[in-house]
N, C-alpha and C positions, 0 to 999 in steps of 0.2 A: 504494500500500500504506500502511497506517496508520503513523503516526510520532508519538511522544511526545517533546516537548522540555522539558527543565528549563532555564530561562532565568535565569541569574545568581542562583541560589537561595542564600540565606543563612539560617542559624539559629544563635542564641546561647542558651546555658543559663547564666545568671549571668555569671561571668567567662570561661566557656569558649565559644570560637567554634567550634561543631561543624561548620558549613559556611560557607564564605566565598566567595560569588560563583561557585558551581559551575554550569556549563552543560554539558549532555549531551543527545545525541539518541539515542533508542532506536527501532529500525526493526523492522518485521515481516520474517520470513524470514531471520533471522540469530541467532547466539548472541553476545551482547555480555558479555564478562567484566568484572566490577568488582573491582579489587584495591586493597589498601592494608593497612598495618599496623593493629593495634588502635589505636583512637582517630583513625583517618584520616577518619571521617565516614560510613562505609558504612551503619551501622545507622540513623543519622539520615536519610540519603537514602532508605532503604527505608521508614522510617516515614512520610516525607512522601509517597512514592509510594502507600502504602497508605491515605493519608488519616487516619492516626493522629496526625499532627503537622502544623503549619502553618508555612511559612517566614516569617521576619521580613522578608525582602526577596526580590524576584524572584517567579517564578511558573512555572506549567506550561501547556503548549499542546498540544492534540491536533489533528494535521493542520493546523497553522497557526492554530488558533482558541484563544484563551486560555480556560482552564478557570476559570469563575467560582466553581464549587463544587468543593472538593477533599476532602470527607469520604469515609469508607469507601464509602458507597453510590454517590457520584459516581464514584469511581475504579473501582468494579466496573462501573458503567454505561459507563465509558470502555473497558472490555474488559481490565482488568488482573486477574490472578489471582496468588496468593502461595502458594508451597510452601516451608514451613520445615522445619528439621531436627527440630523437635518434632512428633510425630504427634498429630493430634486425632481419632483414630478412636474409635468406640464399639464396643468389642470384642464386646458382647453382641448386636449387630445384624448383619444379613447384609451382604455386599459391596454389593448394590444399595441397601439402605437407607442405608448410609454415603454412597453417591454422591449421594443425594437429601437429605442433612442440611440443606443451605442453600437448599432450594427446596421448594415444595409437592409432595406425592406425587400422581401421576395418580389421578383418581377416576372412578368409574362408578356411577351411581345413588346418589350420596352416600357411597359406600364406596371404600376404597383399591382401585385396580385393580392387583393384584399382578402379573398377566400383563403389563400395559403397563409397569409399573415395571421388571420383569426384562428385558423386551425392550429398553427404552431403555438400561438398564445394559449389556446384552450388546452392543448396537450401538456404544456409546461405547468399551467395552473393545476391540472388534474394530478400531476406527479406529486404535488404537495398537498393534495386534499382540498384544493381551493375551487372546486367545481362551482360553488355558489357565485363566484365572481365572473361576470360576463365579459368576454373580450371586447365587445362593442360598447360597453357602458362608458359614459364620460368619466374621466378620472375625477372630475369635480364632485361626483356623487359619492365618492369614497372618503371615509374617515382616515385619519393619520395612520392608524394601524394597518388598514387594508392597503393603503398606498405603499407602506413599507413591504408588505407581503408581495405586492405586485412587483416591486423592485427586485426582491429575491427570486421570484418566479421568472423574471426576465433574464436571469443568468442561465436559464435552462432551455431557452428556445433554440439553441444550436447555432452553428456557424462559426464557432471558435476553433482555433487551431488545436487548443488543448481544453478538455472539459474542465469546468471549475471544480475544485475539490476542497479548497480552504476558504471559509467565509470569516472575515474579520468584522465583528459587530461591536461598534464603539457606543456604549451607553444606549442601546437600541430602544429601551423602554422608557427613556426619560420623558417623552411627550405622549406616552400611550396611557389609555385607561386600563383598569384591571382586566376587563374583558379583552381588549386588544392585545395586552401582554400575554394573556393565556393563549390566544390564537398564534402569536409569534412563537411561544414555547412549543406548541404542537408542530409548527413548521420546522423548528430546529430539530425536533425529534424525527421528523420525516427525512430531513437532510442527512442526519447522522445515520439513520437506518439504511439509507441508500449509499453509505460509504464516504460521505463528506466529513470534513472536520470543521470545527467552529472555534475560533479564538474569541472568547466572550469577555469584553472589557466592561466592568460595571462596579459601581460603589454599593450596589444593593445586595447586601449579604444574603438575604433569603433566596434571591434568584440564583446566586452562585452556589449555595448549598443544595439547591434543588436540581440544577442543571449540570454542574461540572463533573467531569471524570477526574481531572487533575486541576490543581490550583498552583499558579506561580505568583509569588509576591516580589515586588520591587520596592526598594526604599532608597531614596537619595541617589537614584540612578544606578543602583547596584542590584544584582540578583541576590535575593535572600534565600528563597527556597522554591522548589517545585515538588509537590507531593500529590499522591493519589488522595482524592477526597476522603477516603476511608481512614487515612492516616493523619488527618488534620481536622480542624473544626473552627467555629467562630472565634473562640477566645485565642486560639493559637494564631490564626490568621491576623487578628487585630494586633496582637503582640508583635508579630513579625512586621506588620505595616508600620507600626509606631516606634518599635525598638524599646518598648517599655513593658515591664512585667505588670500585668493588670490584676494579678491575684489578690493584691491588697486593697484594690479600689472598690469601694462600696460593697464590703463583704456582707453576706446575709446576716441580718440582725435577729437573733432569737427573740421570740415573744416571751419574755421572762415574767411578765405580770399582766393581769387584766387591768383595764382602766379603773381608776379609783372613783371616789364619790363625785357627785355633781358639784362643781364649784361655780358654775354660772348657768343660769336658766333664763331664757328669754321666751316670752309668750305674747303673741299678738302685737308685736312692736310695729308702730306706724310712724313714719317720719319722711316728709317729702314724697318721693316716688315709692318709698318702701311701704308695703301693705302686709299686715298680719304676719310678720316674720316670727317663727317659733323654732328654737333649737336649744340643746343642752351642750355644755362643755364639761368634760370630766377630767379629773386629775390624771396626768400621765398620758394624755393623748393629744394629737394635733388635729 
């Protein structure tokens, strides 16, 4: 199965060392979560994967072979696709037309073959269980979540020199409702089930604990850990992100005594906008 390796990657911006010797392996068939506080280096790593930035040191390898070219076209040819929280949909076009924005429309006798375009779009949507979305529907009728799913399905309409196998998702649920996020999670499951890999970048711990097979933590531009989810957990991830032992923070406080007698009793209090306020306050309670 495909594998992409970042090998001792470093990147400096002036006095800021954004990445410092980071090594990371991304595999097909799994969800790999990338976590870290703001400034940890996640965005720089994503830009390097997208071919939008070049490392000062280290490099990338696909299936053990060094990638000589790492620009956007080269990374696309390597099978990487990027799903961002910002939507790049053209609301005045149809679902199918949006799915073909980054590739030529199918043609017949020199004209756009709309039937072929809609058939290809419908087949790609069906692969992800999105049959409810009509290829001919205006994109403007779809919510943010469905527009993101259309973007993902658009990577499957064909015509690429190399089939997409690694999806980099950067805070994909930031603008989604709970229901929309659930639909995205279902599509991620479909992608992984069909052999694709997902690099899932998020600050939302419940999502990571639900989706990830492995978790990588960056801190201050350095690789801290990569572990299977079964070998880590929320407390450990937070400690690795922050570099602080959290075991002594807000420890559980045993309930050693019941509230004492009533020390303040208010009944039927009225003042200004306040009407008939009634409550008790007992010793030893807040």
